[in-house]
CHARMM internal coordinates of N, CA and C (Angstrom, degrees):
IC EDIT
DIST 1 N 1 CA 1.4414
DIST 1 CA 1 C 1.5283
ANGL 1 N 1 CA 1 C 109.06
DIST 1 C 2 N 1.3056
ANGL 1 CA 1 C 2 N 115.87
DIHE 1 N 1 CA 1 C 2 N 132.87
DIST 2 N 2 CA 1.4530
ANGL 1 C 2 N 2 CA 122.09
DIHE 1 CA 1 C 2 N 2 CA 179.93
DIST 2 CA 2 C 1.5222
ANGL 2 N 2 CA 2 C 110.42
DIHE 1 C 2 N 2 CA 2 C -91.39
DIST 2 C 3 N 1.3019
ANGL 2 CA 2 C 3 N 116.45
DIHE 2 N 2 CA 2 C 3 N 147.35
DIST 3 N 3 CA 1.4608
ANGL 2 C 3 N 3 CA 121.41
DIHE 2 CA 2 C 3 N 3 CA 175.71
DIST 3 CA 3 C 1.5178
ANGL 3 N 3 CA 3 C 111.51
DIHE 2 C 3 N 3 CA 3 C -95.91
DIST 3 C 4 N 1.3312
ANGL 3 CA 3 C 4 N 116.91
DIHE 3 N 3 CA 3 C 4 N 2.21
DIST 4 N 4 CA 1.4572
ANGL 3 C 4 N 4 CA 120.88
DIHE 3 CA 3 C 4 N 4 CA -179.97
DIST 4 CA 4 C 1.5221
ANGL 4 N 4 CA 4 C 110.25
DIHE 3 C 4 N 4 CA 4 C -69.57
DIST 4 C 5 N 1.3088
ANGL 4 CA 4 C 5 N 116.61
DIHE 4 N 4 CA 4 C 5 N 149.23
DIST 5 N 5 CA 1.4627
ANGL 4 C 5 N 5 CA 122.47
DIHE 4 CA 4 C 5 N 5 CA 177.00
DIST 5 CA 5 C 1.5180
ANGL 5 N 5 CA 5 C 106.06
DIHE 4 C 5 N 5 CA 5 C -101.62
DIST 5 C 6 N 1.3292
ANGL 5 CA 5 C 6 N 116.73
DIHE 5 N 5 CA 5 C 6 N 96.91
DIST 6 N 6 CA 1.4591
ANGL 5 C 6 N 6 CA 120.61
DIHE 5 CA 5 C 6 N 6 CA -176.37
DIST 6 CA 6 C 1.5159
ANGL 6 N 6 CA 6 C 113.19
DIHE 5 C 6 N 6 CA 6 C -115.98
DIST 6 C 7 N 1.3022
ANGL 6 CA 6 C 7 N 117.50
DIHE 6 N 6 CA 6 C 7 N -47.78
DIST 7 N 7 CA 1.4597
ANGL 6 C 7 N 7 CA 121.51
DIHE 6 CA 6 C 7 N 7 CA -170.43
DIST 7 CA 7 C 1.5220
ANGL 7 N 7 CA 7 C 114.07
DIHE 6 C 7 N 7 CA 7 C -101.67
DIST 7 C 8 N 1.3175
ANGL 7 CA 7 C 8 N 117.91
DIHE 7 N 7 CA 7 C 8 N -7.70
DIST 8 N 8 CA 1.4602
ANGL 7 C 8 N 8 CA 120.71
DIHE 7 CA 7 C 8 N 8 CA -177.40
DIST 8 CA 8 C 1.5233
ANGL 8 N 8 CA 8 C 110.68
DIHE 7 C 8 N 8 CA 8 C -92.06
DIST 8 C 9 N 1.3301
ANGL 8 CA 8 C 9 N 116.83
DIHE 8 N 8 CA 8 C 9 N 142.44
DIST 9 N 9 CA 1.4708
ANGL 8 C 9 N 9 CA 119.12
DIHE 8 CA 8 C 9 N 9 CA 174.78
DIST 9 CA 9 C 1.5296
ANGL 9 N 9 CA 9 C 110.18
DIHE 8 C 9 N 9 CA 9 C -61.43
DIST 9 C 10 N 1.3156
ANGL 9 CA 9 C 10 N 116.75
DIHE 9 N 9 CA 9 C 10 N 143.50
DIST 10 N 10 CA 1.4613
ANGL 9 C 10 N 10 CA 121.14
DIHE 9 CA 9 C 10 N 10 CA -179.76
DIST 10 CA 10 C 1.5248
ANGL 10 N 10 CA 10 C 111.36
DIHE 9 C 10 N 10 CA 10 C -58.53
DIST 10 C 11 N 1.3272
ANGL 10 CA 10 C 11 N 117.03
DIHE 10 N 10 CA 10 C 11 N -25.31
DIST 11 N 11 CA 1.4677
ANGL 10 C 11 N 11 CA 120.83
DIHE 10 CA 10 C 11 N 11 CA -179.77
DIST 11 CA 11 C 1.5313
ANGL 11 N 11 CA 11 C 112.01
DIHE 10 C 11 N 11 CA 11 C -63.98
DIST 11 C 12 N 1.3375
ANGL 11 CA 11 C 12 N 118.59
DIHE 11 N 11 CA 11 C 12 N -20.49
DIST 12 N 12 CA 1.4651
ANGL 11 C 12 N 12 CA 120.87
DIHE 11 CA 11 C 12 N 12 CA 178.70
DIST 12 CA 12 C 1.5286
ANGL 12 N 12 CA 12 C 111.69
DIHE 11 C 12 N 12 CA 12 C -71.75
DIST 12 C 13 N 1.3240
ANGL 12 CA 12 C 13 N 117.60
DIHE 12 N 12 CA 12 C 13 N -11.49
DIST 13 N 13 CA 1.4621
ANGL 12 C 13 N 13 CA 121.69
DIHE 12 CA 12 C 13 N 13 CA -178.29
DIST 13 CA 13 C 1.5253
ANGL 13 N 13 CA 13 C 113.11
DIHE 12 C 13 N 13 CA 13 C -91.90
DIST 13 C 14 N 1.3200
ANGL 13 CA 13 C 14 N 117.52
DIHE 13 N 13 CA 13 C 14 N -11.42
DIST 14 N 14 CA 1.4647
ANGL 13 C 14 N 14 CA 121.74
DIHE 13 CA 13 C 14 N 14 CA -177.53
DIST 14 CA 14 C 1.5256
ANGL 14 N 14 CA 14 C 110.17
DIHE 13 C 14 N 14 CA 14 C -63.44
DIST 14 C 15 N 1.3158
ANGL 14 CA 14 C 15 N 116.00
DIHE 14 N 14 CA 14 C 15 N 132.73
DIST 15 N 15 CA 1.4591
ANGL 14 C 15 N 15 CA 122.18
DIHE 14 CA 14 C 15 N 15 CA 176.86
DIST 15 CA 15 C 1.5149
ANGL 15 N 15 CA 15 C 114.82
DIHE 14 C 15 N 15 CA 15 C 87.05
DIST 15 C 16 N 1.3245
ANGL 15 CA 15 C 16 N 118.40
DIHE 15 N 15 CA 15 C 16 N -4.22
DIST 16 N 16 CA 1.4629
ANGL 15 C 16 N 16 CA 120.58
DIHE 15 CA 15 C 16 N 16 CA 179.11
DIST 16 CA 16 C 1.5279
ANGL 16 N 16 CA 16 C 109.32
DIHE 15 C 16 N 16 CA 16 C -85.53
DIST 16 C 17 N 1.3435
ANGL 16 CA 16 C 17 N 116.64
DIHE 16 N 16 CA 16 C 17 N 152.95
DIST 17 N 17 CA 1.4643
ANGL 16 C 17 N 17 CA 118.64
DIHE 16 CA 16 C 17 N 17 CA 174.40
DIST 17 CA 17 C 1.5250
ANGL 17 N 17 CA 17 C 108.74
DIHE 16 C 17 N 17 CA 17 C -59.26
DIST 17 C 18 N 1.3195
ANGL 17 CA 17 C 18 N 116.74
DIHE 17 N 17 CA 17 C 18 N 147.44
DIST 18 N 18 CA 1.4612
ANGL 17 C 18 N 18 CA 118.53
DIHE 17 CA 17 C 18 N 18 CA -176.17
DIST 18 CA 18 C 1.5216
ANGL 18 N 18 CA 18 C 111.86
DIHE 17 C 18 N 18 CA 18 C -139.88
DIST 18 C 19 N 1.3307
ANGL 18 CA 18 C 19 N 113.77
DIHE 18 N 18 CA 18 C 19 N 160.74
DIST 19 N 19 CA 1.4620
ANGL 18 C 19 N 19 CA 122.26
DIHE 18 CA 18 C 19 N 19 CA 175.17
DIST 19 CA 19 C 1.5233
ANGL 19 N 19 CA 19 C 106.11
DIHE 18 C 19 N 19 CA 19 C -140.96
DIST 19 C 20 N 1.3126
ANGL 19 CA 19 C 20 N 116.10
DIHE 19 N 19 CA 19 C 20 N 127.02
DIST 20 N 20 CA 1.4604
ANGL 19 C 20 N 20 CA 121.67
DIHE 19 CA 19 C 20 N 20 CA 177.65
DIST 20 CA 20 C 1.5194
ANGL 20 N 20 CA 20 C 107.05
DIHE 19 C 20 N 20 CA 20 C -115.07
DIST 20 C 21 N 1.3216
ANGL 20 CA 20 C 21 N 116.63
DIHE 20 N 20 CA 20 C 21 N 130.44
DIST 21 N 21 CA 1.4581
ANGL 20 C 21 N 21 CA 120.53
DIHE 20 CA 20 C 21 N 21 CA -177.71
DIST 21 CA 21 C 1.5224
ANGL 21 N 21 CA 21 C 110.16
DIHE 20 C 21 N 21 CA 21 C -147.17
DIST 21 C 22 N 1.3161
ANGL 21 CA 21 C 22 N 115.68
DIHE 21 N 21 CA 21 C 22 N 162.42
DIST 22 N 22 CA 1.4599
ANGL 21 C 22 N 22 CA 122.28
DIHE 21 CA 21 C 22 N 22 CA 177.95
DIST 22 CA 22 C 1.5231
ANGL 22 N 22 CA 22 C 108.75
DIHE 21 C 22 N 22 CA 22 C -99.01
DIST 22 C 23 N 1.3232
ANGL 22 CA 22 C 23 N 116.09
DIHE 22 N 22 CA 22 C 23 N 145.00
DIST 23 N 23 CA 1.4637
ANGL 22 C 23 N 23 CA 121.06
DIHE 22 CA 22 C 23 N 23 CA 178.87
DIST 23 CA 23 C 1.5271
ANGL 23 N 23 CA 23 C 109.26
DIHE 22 C 23 N 23 CA 23 C -48.75
DIST 23 C 24 N 1.3273
ANGL 23 CA 23 C 24 N 116.36
DIHE 23 N 23 CA 23 C 24 N 133.50
DIST 24 N 24 CA 1.4532
ANGL 23 C 24 N 24 CA 121.59
DIHE 23 CA 23 C 24 N 24 CA 178.49
DIST 24 CA 24 C 1.5186
ANGL 24 N 24 CA 24 C 114.09
DIHE 23 C 24 N 24 CA 24 C 93.39
DIST 24 C 25 N 1.3409
ANGL 24 CA 24 C 25 N 117.87
DIHE 24 N 24 CA 24 C 25 N -12.87
DIST 25 N 25 CA 1.4643
ANGL 24 C 25 N 25 CA 120.30
DIHE 24 CA 24 C 25 N 25 CA 176.86
DIST 25 CA 25 C 1.5243
ANGL 25 N 25 CA 25 C 109.94
DIHE 24 C 25 N 25 CA 25 C -64.96
DIST 25 C 26 N 1.3175
ANGL 25 CA 25 C 26 N 116.78
DIHE 25 N 25 CA 25 C 26 N 149.18
DIST 26 N 26 CA 1.4586
ANGL 25 C 26 N 26 CA 120.69
DIHE 25 CA 25 C 26 N 26 CA 173.59
DIST 26 CA 26 C 1.5222
ANGL 26 N 26 CA 26 C 108.32
DIHE 25 C 26 N 26 CA 26 C -77.09
DIST 26 C 27 N 1.3309
ANGL 26 CA 26 C 27 N 116.40
DIHE 26 N 26 CA 26 C 27 N 137.44
DIST 27 N 27 CA 1.4657
ANGL 26 C 27 N 27 CA 122.25
DIHE 26 CA 26 C 27 N 27 CA -179.90
DIST 27 CA 27 C 1.5174
ANGL 27 N 27 CA 27 C 109.79
DIHE 26 C 27 N 27 CA 27 C -123.63
DIST 27 C 28 N 1.3246
ANGL 27 CA 27 C 28 N 115.82
DIHE 27 N 27 CA 27 C 28 N 152.78
DIST 28 N 28 CA 1.4573
ANGL 27 C 28 N 28 CA 119.70
DIHE 27 CA 27 C 28 N 28 CA 172.27
DIST 28 CA 28 C 1.5231
ANGL 28 N 28 CA 28 C 108.18
DIHE 27 C 28 N 28 CA 28 C -70.45
DIST 28 C 29 N 1.3128
ANGL 28 CA 28 C 29 N 117.24
DIHE 28 N 28 CA 28 C 29 N 158.17
DIST 29 N 29 CA 1.4611
ANGL 28 C 29 N 29 CA 121.23
DIHE 28 CA 28 C 29 N 29 CA -178.22
DIST 29 CA 29 C 1.5224
ANGL 29 N 29 CA 29 C 112.43
DIHE 28 C 29 N 29 CA 29 C -99.03
DIST 29 C 30 N 1.3270
ANGL 29 CA 29 C 30 N 117.50
DIHE 29 N 29 CA 29 C 30 N 11.00
DIST 30 N 30 CA 1.4630
ANGL 29 C 30 N 30 CA 119.42
DIHE 29 CA 29 C 30 N 30 CA 179.17
DIST 30 CA 30 C 1.5214
ANGL 30 N 30 CA 30 C 109.89
DIHE 29 C 30 N 30 CA 30 C -72.00
DIST 30 C 31 N 1.3193
ANGL 30 CA 30 C 31 N 115.68
DIHE 30 N 30 CA 30 C 31 N 142.28
DIST 31 N 31 CA 1.4618
ANGL 30 C 31 N 31 CA 121.52
DIHE 30 CA 30 C 31 N 31 CA 179.10
DIST 31 CA 31 C 1.5162
ANGL 31 N 31 CA 31 C 108.18
DIHE 30 C 31 N 31 CA 31 C -104.41
DIST 31 C 32 N 1.3185
ANGL 31 CA 31 C 32 N 116.39
DIHE 31 N 31 CA 31 C 32 N 117.77
DIST 32 N 32 CA 1.4654
ANGL 31 C 32 N 32 CA 122.30
DIHE 31 CA 31 C 32 N 32 CA 177.16
DIST 32 CA 32 C 1.5232
ANGL 32 N 32 CA 32 C 106.22
DIHE 31 C 32 N 32 CA 32 C -118.27
DIST 32 C 33 N 1.3436
ANGL 32 CA 32 C 33 N 117.74
DIHE 32 N 32 CA 32 C 33 N 105.69
DIST 33 N 33 CA 1.4652
ANGL 32 C 33 N 33 CA 121.95
DIHE 32 CA 32 C 33 N 33 CA -170.22
DIST 33 CA 33 C 1.5256
ANGL 33 N 33 CA 33 C 115.42
DIHE 32 C 33 N 33 CA 33 C -53.53
DIST 33 C 34 N 1.3262
ANGL 33 CA 33 C 34 N 117.92
DIHE 33 N 33 CA 33 C 34 N -33.20
DIST 34 N 34 CA 1.4659
ANGL 33 C 34 N 34 CA 119.87
DIHE 33 CA 33 C 34 N 34 CA -177.01
DIST 34 CA 34 C 1.5249
ANGL 34 N 34 CA 34 C 113.75
DIHE 33 C 34 N 34 CA 34 C -94.15
DIST 34 C 35 N 1.3259
ANGL 34 CA 34 C 35 N 118.20
DIHE 34 N 34 CA 34 C 35 N -3.58
DIST 35 N 35 CA 1.4701
ANGL 34 C 35 N 35 CA 120.06
DIHE 34 CA 34 C 35 N 35 CA -175.22
DIST 35 CA 35 C 1.5279
ANGL 35 N 35 CA 35 C 111.24
DIHE 34 C 35 N 35 CA 35 C -73.89
DIST 35 C 36 N 1.3206
ANGL 35 CA 35 C 36 N 115.01
DIHE 35 N 35 CA 35 C 36 N 134.28
DIST 36 N 36 CA 1.4610
ANGL 35 C 36 N 36 CA 122.22
DIHE 35 CA 35 C 36 N 36 CA 175.02
DIST 36 CA 36 C 1.5255
ANGL 36 N 36 CA 36 C 107.40
DIHE 35 C 36 N 36 CA 36 C -94.92
DIST 36 C 37 N 1.3232
ANGL 36 CA 36 C 37 N 116.73
DIHE 36 N 36 CA 36 C 37 N 123.70
DIST 37 N 37 CA 1.4557
ANGL 36 C 37 N 37 CA 122.42
DIHE 36 CA 36 C 37 N 37 CA 177.96
DIST 37 CA 37 C 1.5218
ANGL 37 N 37 CA 37 C 108.25
DIHE 36 C 37 N 37 CA 37 C -106.78
DIST 37 C 38 N 1.3209
ANGL 37 CA 37 C 38 N 116.23
DIHE 37 N 37 CA 37 C 38 N 127.71
DIST 38 N 38 CA 1.4589
ANGL 37 C 38 N 38 CA 121.14
DIHE 37 CA 37 C 38 N 38 CA -179.95
DIST 38 CA 38 C 1.5236
ANGL 38 N 38 CA 38 C 107.47
DIHE 37 C 38 N 38 CA 38 C -118.72
DIST 38 C 39 N 1.3260
ANGL 38 CA 38 C 39 N 115.29
DIHE 38 N 38 CA 38 C 39 N 114.95
DIST 39 N 39 CA 1.4577
ANGL 38 C 39 N 39 CA 121.59
DIHE 38 CA 38 C 39 N 39 CA -178.66
DIST 39 CA 39 C 1.5223
ANGL 39 N 39 CA 39 C 109.19
DIHE 38 C 39 N 39 CA 39 C -97.04
DIST 39 C 40 N 1.3317
ANGL 39 CA 39 C 40 N 115.93
DIHE 39 N 39 CA 39 C 40 N 128.97
DIST 40 N 40 CA 1.4559
ANGL 39 C 40 N 40 CA 121.94
DIHE 39 CA 39 C 40 N 40 CA -179.44
DIST 40 CA 40 C 1.5237
ANGL 40 N 40 CA 40 C 110.83
DIHE 39 C 40 N 40 CA 40 C -109.04
DIST 40 C 41 N 1.3302
ANGL 40 CA 40 C 41 N 115.76
DIHE 40 N 40 CA 40 C 41 N 150.78
DIST 41 N 41 CA 1.4586
ANGL 40 C 41 N 41 CA 120.66
DIHE 40 CA 40 C 41 N 41 CA 172.58
DIST 41 CA 41 C 1.5256
ANGL 41 N 41 CA 41 C 108.43
DIHE 40 C 41 N 41 CA 41 C -77.61
DIST 41 C 42 N 1.3188
ANGL 41 CA 41 C 42 N 117.09
DIHE 41 N 41 CA 41 C 42 N 172.83
DIST 42 N 42 CA 1.4627
ANGL 41 C 42 N 42 CA 121.46
DIHE 41 CA 41 C 42 N 42 CA 177.82
DIST 42 CA 42 C 1.5224
ANGL 42 N 42 CA 42 C 111.33
DIHE 41 C 42 N 42 CA 42 C -58.17
DIST 42 C 43 N 1.3450
ANGL 42 CA 42 C 43 N 117.05
DIHE 42 N 42 CA 42 C 43 N -28.45
DIST 43 N 43 CA 1.4691
ANGL 42 C 43 N 43 CA 120.88
DIHE 42 CA 42 C 43 N 43 CA -178.93
DIST 43 CA 43 C 1.5267
ANGL 43 N 43 CA 43 C 112.56
DIHE 42 C 43 N 43 CA 43 C -89.77
DIST 43 C 44 N 1.3491
ANGL 43 CA 43 C 44 N 117.29
DIHE 43 N 43 CA 43 C 44 N 0.82
DIST 44 N 44 CA 1.4556
ANGL 43 C 44 N 44 CA 120.98
DIHE 43 CA 43 C 44 N 44 CA 176.10
DIST 44 CA 44 C 1.5159
ANGL 44 N 44 CA 44 C 115.48
DIHE 43 C 44 N 44 CA 44 C 93.02
DIST 44 C 45 N 1.3313
ANGL 44 CA 44 C 45 N 117.71
DIHE 44 N 44 CA 44 C 45 N 7.05
DIST 45 N 45 CA 1.4671
ANGL 44 C 45 N 45 CA 120.95
DIHE 44 CA 44 C 45 N 45 CA 177.21
DIST 45 CA 45 C 1.5205
ANGL 45 N 45 CA 45 C 110.10
DIHE 44 C 45 N 45 CA 45 C -83.35
DIST 45 C 46 N 1.3291
ANGL 45 CA 45 C 46 N 116.59
DIHE 45 N 45 CA 45 C 46 N 144.88
DIST 46 N 46 CA 1.4642
ANGL 45 C 46 N 46 CA 120.80
DIHE 45 CA 45 C 46 N 46 CA 177.43
DIST 46 CA 46 C 1.5218
ANGL 46 N 46 CA 46 C 108.95
DIHE 45 C 46 N 46 CA 46 C -70.02
DIST 46 C 47 N 1.3310
ANGL 46 CA 46 C 47 N 115.55
DIHE 46 N 46 CA 46 C 47 N 125.65
DIST 47 N 47 CA 1.4594
ANGL 46 C 47 N 47 CA 122.52
DIHE 46 CA 46 C 47 N 47 CA -179.75
DIST 47 CA 47 C 1.5236
ANGL 47 N 47 CA 47 C 110.47
DIHE 46 C 47 N 47 CA 47 C -101.99
DIST 47 C 48 N 1.3273
ANGL 47 CA 47 C 48 N 115.69
DIHE 47 N 47 CA 47 C 48 N -38.49
DIST 48 N 48 CA 1.4637
ANGL 47 C 48 N 48 CA 120.48
DIHE 47 CA 47 C 48 N 48 CA -172.86
DIST 48 CA 48 C 1.5212
ANGL 48 N 48 CA 48 C 109.23
DIHE 47 C 48 N 48 CA 48 C -155.95
DIST 48 C 49 N 1.3289
ANGL 48 CA 48 C 49 N 116.28
DIHE 48 N 48 CA 48 C 49 N 143.12
DIST 49 N 49 CA 1.4592
ANGL 48 C 49 N 49 CA 122.48
DIHE 48 CA 48 C 49 N 49 CA 171.72
DIST 49 CA 49 C 1.5218
ANGL 49 N 49 CA 49 C 106.63
DIHE 48 C 49 N 49 CA 49 C -126.39
DIST 49 C 50 N 1.3292
ANGL 49 CA 49 C 50 N 116.33
DIHE 49 N 49 CA 49 C 50 N 126.48
DIST 50 N 50 CA 1.4545
ANGL 49 C 50 N 50 CA 119.86
DIHE 49 CA 49 C 50 N 50 CA -178.55
DIST 50 CA 50 C 1.5217
ANGL 50 N 50 CA 50 C 110.20
DIHE 49 C 50 N 50 CA 50 C -144.89
DIST 50 C 51 N 1.3297
ANGL 50 CA 50 C 51 N 115.06
DIHE 50 N 50 CA 50 C 51 N 162.77
DIST 51 N 51 CA 1.4586
ANGL 50 C 51 N 51 CA 123.35
DIHE 50 CA 50 C 51 N 51 CA -177.07
DIST 51 CA 51 C 1.5236
ANGL 51 N 51 CA 51 C 109.26
DIHE 50 C 51 N 51 CA 51 C -107.36
DIST 51 C 52 N 1.3249
ANGL 51 CA 51 C 52 N 116.71
DIHE 51 N 51 CA 51 C 52 N 138.96
DIST 52 N 52 CA 1.4612
ANGL 51 C 52 N 52 CA 119.82
DIHE 51 CA 51 C 52 N 52 CA 174.03
DIST 52 CA 52 C 1.4884
ANGL 52 N 52 CA 52 C 114.41
DIHE 51 C 52 N 52 CA 52 C 134.84
END
COOR INIT
IC SEED 1 N 1 CA 1 C
IC BUILD
């Protein structure tokens, strides 16, 4: 099972816990099934959105 957000409408992510970080940042290793993770490039563009 993939944690990538590919086929779901972005509206399904509203109200979920979230974490926004820049590529290369250190992250905790805790797995939170409902958490939305938004990875940004150095210039602030969204690179990846994933759950966990």
